[in-house]
N, C-alpha and C positions, 0 to 999 in steps of 0.2 A: 596076706601073702601072695595069693592068687591072683587079685586086683591088680595089686604093684606089678606083677609080672606081665599082665595084660599090658597095663599101660606102657611098660617099658617096649612090649615087643610092637605095638602100635606107634610108639615113637621112634622104635628101629625102621619099620617098614617105611613111616612117613620121610624119614631121613634117607634112606635110600632112595626115595621117589625122587625128592628134591635135587639129589646130586645128580641123580641119572638126567632129571630135566635139566641142571646145570651143565652138566657133562654135554649134553645134546647141542646147548645154546653155545657151548665153548666150541664144540666140534664144527657146528655150521658156521660158527663166526669165523673159524680157521679154515674149514674146507669147503663151503659153502661158493654157490656163483659170485658173490662179492666178498668172499672171505679172504683172510691175510694173504695165505699162500697164493692164491689169483693174482690178488694187488700186487704181491711182491714179485710174481713172476711177471706180470705185466710190467712193473718198473722196472726189473731187471732187462726185460726183451729192449724197450725203449733206449735203456741205458747203453746196450749193447750195439743197437741200429743207430745213435747218435756215435759211438765212438766209430763203428765202419763209415760211416758218413762223414767224421771228420777228416779220416785216414785219407780216404778219395779225394775229398776238398782240397786238402794241402797237395795231391799230385796234380789234381786241374789247376789250381791256381798258378802252380808252377809252370805247367805248358801254357798258360795265357800268357804268361812273360817270354816264353819259349816263341811263340807264334811272332813276335814280332825284331826278334833279335836274332834267332838261328836260322841261315840260310836253308838250311837241312831239313826243316821244319815241315811237316804235313800231318794231313787229318785221318791218314791211315796208321801205317808201321811204326811211326815216330811215336804217336799218342799208345799205341798197343805194347811197345816195347817198354814205354816208361812206367804204365801201370802193371806190367809183369814184373820190372824189375822190382816194384815194391810190394812184391808178393802178392799180388791181386791176381783175380782172372778178368778177360775180356772175351766177350764172343760178339762180334757186330757192335751193336751199341748198349748191350747189356755189360756193365762192370759187376761182378760180384766180389764182395770184401766180406772175410770172415763170415760168410755163408748168406750175407745180406745181399739183394740184387736192387741195381740203380741204373735206371736209363740216364745215358749220356748223351748231351748236344754236341758233337765235334766240332762243331763251326765256331763254337766261343773259345775253349770247350768249360762247360759245365755240365753241373747234375739237371737232368729233365724233370726226372722222377723217383722218388722212393717207391720200390716195388716189393717189399717184405721179403718173406723167403715163402719159397715155392718149388714146383716141377712144372718144368716146360711140358705145354701139352701136344701131344698128337692128333688131338679131336678138335683142335681150333685152327682155321685157316681165314688169312686176314686179305682181302683184295684191294687194290686201290686205284681210281682213277681223278688225273689232274685236269680240270679244265678252267681256261681262262676267258675273261671278256674280250670283246673285238679288239680294246685299247691297251690288252694286258697290265690293266692296273689294278686290277682284282680277281679273284677266282673262286673254284670249289676243290675241296676233296672229297669224293664220293668214296664212303668205305662199305664193302661189302663183306661182313662178318659170320661165318658160318660155326657152328659148333654142336656137337653133339650131345653135350650137356649145357644145362643153365646157366647163363653167364651171370656174374655177380656184379662186375666191375669193366666199365670201359672208360679210358681216359685219353685224352690225347692233350702232351705236354703237360700232365698232372690234372688237368681240369676234367671234373667228371663228366660223362655223357649219360644221359636216360638211356635203359635199356628197354624201355615200354614198346618199344615198336619191334617183337619178335613175330616172326613169320616163320613158323614150323622151323627153327634152330636158324634163321637167318636173321640179321639184324642189319637194317641200313642206315648209314650215319652220314649226313651230309654237312661239311666244314666249311664255312665260308672263310676265306684268306686274302689279306690285305699286304702281306710281308712275304717275302722269301725266306728261306731256313730249314730246319730240319722239323717235322712234325712227329713225334715219337707217340705210336697209338700202342697200348697198353692194354690187354684184354685178360680177366681172370675169370675161372667158372666157379660154380659152386664148391668143387673139390678143392678150390687152391690151386688150382693147376692154370698157366697162363702161357701165352704168347706174345709176342714183342714186335712190331714191325714199325721200321722209321721211313718215312714218306719226306723225301729231298725236293723243294720247291725252289726253281730257280727263274720262273718264268715271268715274274711281276717285274714292271719296267722299273727296276733300281740298279744299282751297283751291284755286282756279284764277282765273287771270286771262284774261280774254276779249279779244285784241288785232284779231280780223279777223271780216270777216262769215263764213267758214268756222269759226271758233272758236264762235259764237253759233250759227250751224245745227247744229253737233255736240253743244253744250250742250241746245239744244231738244230733239234726239232723245232724248238720255239721259233728260232727266226726263220724256219722254212715254214711255218704257220702263219707267220705275220708279226713275229715280235721282234721290231726293228732295233730297238735299245737305244734309240736317238737320243741323245744328251746323258747318255749312262757310260760306266765304265766297266768293261768287263776284264778282268784281272789273271792271268795266268799263273797259278801259285807254284807250281811243279812241271819238270820235265815229264812227259806223257810219251808211253810207248803205246801205238796202236796195233802191234803184233796179233794182238789177239782180237782185234774189233774187223781189221780188213787184212786180207792176206789173201796169196795164189792158192788156188784147191788144184786145178789140172791145168791150168794158163789159157784157158778159153774165156771169152768175155759172157760167155753165157753162164758159165759157174763159177768163176771166181768171187770173192767177197769183197765190194768194191767201199771205200770211203764216200760218203755222201756229202757234197762241198755243202758249207755254210752260206746260206743265201742264194737267193734265185734273182733274176732279173725282175720278177714279180715282187718277191719278199727279199728285197736287199738289207744287210745288215747296215745301220746306220748309226752305231754307236763307236767308242772306241775299245779297241784290243788290244790291250797292255800285254805284251808277251813276258815283259819282265826277264828279258833275256833268257828266255826258257825254250827247250826244244820239243816239240813233236816229230816223233822219229817213227818209222817204219810206215808212212802213209803209203797205202799201195790202192790205185786204181790202173782195173785195165779192162776199157771199158768199149763200146762200141758208139756210144754216145757223145756228143759235143759236150764242151764247157766243163771240162773236168780239174780240179784244183783243190787246194785245204779250203779257200773260199770261194764261193761262185760269183757273188755279185756285190760290190761294196758301193753305198749311197755314197751321193756328194757331201754327206755332214760324218761319212765314216772315216774312222783311221785305224790301221793295223800297224802297230809298232813293236821294235825291240823283239823281235820272233825268229826262230830257226826253224827250219823245215827240213826232213831228210827222209827219203823212200824213193817210191819209182811209180810214175804217174803217164798214163797211156789213154789217148782219146782219139777222138774222128777229127775234131777241128776245137781251136780256141783253148788250148790248155797251159797249165802254169803249176810252178812251183807254189806261190802265196796265193794268187786270184786270177781268175779268169777274166773279168771284166771289172776295171777300177775305175771308177769317177770320184773319188775322195782321194784320199792320201795313203801312202805305204812308205814307213820310214825304218830306217835301221833293221831293216830284214835280211835275212841270209839264207839263201836256197841252195840246199845240198841234193835235191831229188833231180833226177833224171827225167826228163819231161820229152815225150813224143807222140806225135800226131799221125795218124794214117792220112789225113788231110792236109790240112794249112793252118798256120798260127801258133806256133809253139814258143812260149817265152819262158824265161826263168822265174822272173818274179810276176810278172802280168803275161796274161795272153795280149788283150787287149787295154790300152792306157787313155782315159782321156781324164785323167785328174794329174797326181804328183807323184812321182817315186823320187824319195830323196834318200841318200847314203845307204843305198843298197846292194848286197852283193850276190853274183851267183857263182856257185861253184860246180854247178850241176851240168852233165851234158846236153843239150837241146836239140831235138832232131824234128823236122816237119818233113814227111814223106813228098809232100806236092809242093808248096810254098810259104815263103814268109816264116823265119823263125829270129830269134833275138834272144842275146844271153839276159838282158834285162826286160824288154817285152818286144813279142812279135810286131806289133803295130803301137804307135804312138800318134795319138790325135787323129789317126785315120776315120774318113768319110762322116763325122761329126764335128760341127761349129763350136768346138770347144777349145780353151787355152790348156794344153797339156805339157806336162814338164818331165824330164827326167834330169835329175841334178845331183852330180857326185857319188854316181854308181860305178860299180868296177863289175866286170865280167872275167871269170877265170875259168870258164868251163868251153869245151867245143862245142860249135854252134853251126849245121848242116841242117841244108834242104837240098831235095833230089832236083828241082827244077826250077826253081827262084827265089831269089832274095834272102839272102842270110845276113847276118852284121853281130858283131859283139856288142851292142848295144840295144839298136831297134832295127828290125827288118826293114820295115815302112815308118817314115818320120813325116808326119803332116801331109801326106799323099792322099787325092782323092780322085776317083776314076769312076 
């Protein structure tokens, strides 16, 4: 009887041990690193992310259609408002949908990268420098990334970049570029905190669209460095107000913030600037220098058309509303800006015209303190052996000079002296 009890006790202990082992296996199978709970959680997260992505993509596809059909479309407020209307959040180029983060490319618009979930870091800084080759057909973006915490991910437009070149928390990335567009840089550290920066490239010599004041300023800098855009079209997509870019500080030429003209005699704009019947307003120049206007110099292949300019322009000599020196063609442009020179040569459309001005209108008041002012051009064909034309143009502004030669269309026409 005692022997049977012993066997029963041993069997019970073995059964308990087997059950514990099986329970451990089951618990590990359910809760372990590769357990059912983790697998189910990951599947659920992927499902949630896919749902969030689908919601955002639906809105962005609608915006792609609006880009070509709605005249009020722009890459800023229009996109932001549409995303917010659909119960999503937007901060810069970071869209947040049901807690999931996506980088968007506003120029298309489309999703540039899926960024997962996380917290924006205050310990990560991203600085960028864009450089172009001499012919502006390609270039590089140099990124300097500093972080107090080790980085785990660096991506550019969703492409993973190696993080091995870490120099005491400073990472240097060089990205070769051959196309214009927005390059979305996403950085995440080992604590899953992130930083997002979008670098917009407009300097590769291809057709571009200017949507914002920031785009316009980058375009100015590129032309003045030698990017001619010859054979390319630059399209203005929206009305732009320059009131925060150039403005009166105290009324002196030393302290006022002046607009920088597009192109110089050395670095002329030689492409097509399609104003798209948009207006650039509140241009402001109060300078002691000559050659002041929206554009500085237009090359022989250059065209500026369908553009309106409004504001105040004042300089020493050779100033205008649209272009200081025109060797190309100005077509269907309207100037509302008042133009004044403390010296000579003040024009509504052009200071000096050695090209063609066609169907343009001046509505601004034009004044030369010394000599030569014209509603359309101060001088037309003056001093250079080129065939210059002013065709079907209208002046509605007051034109004056203190000492010599004022006219409604051209102060001097073809005169050489």
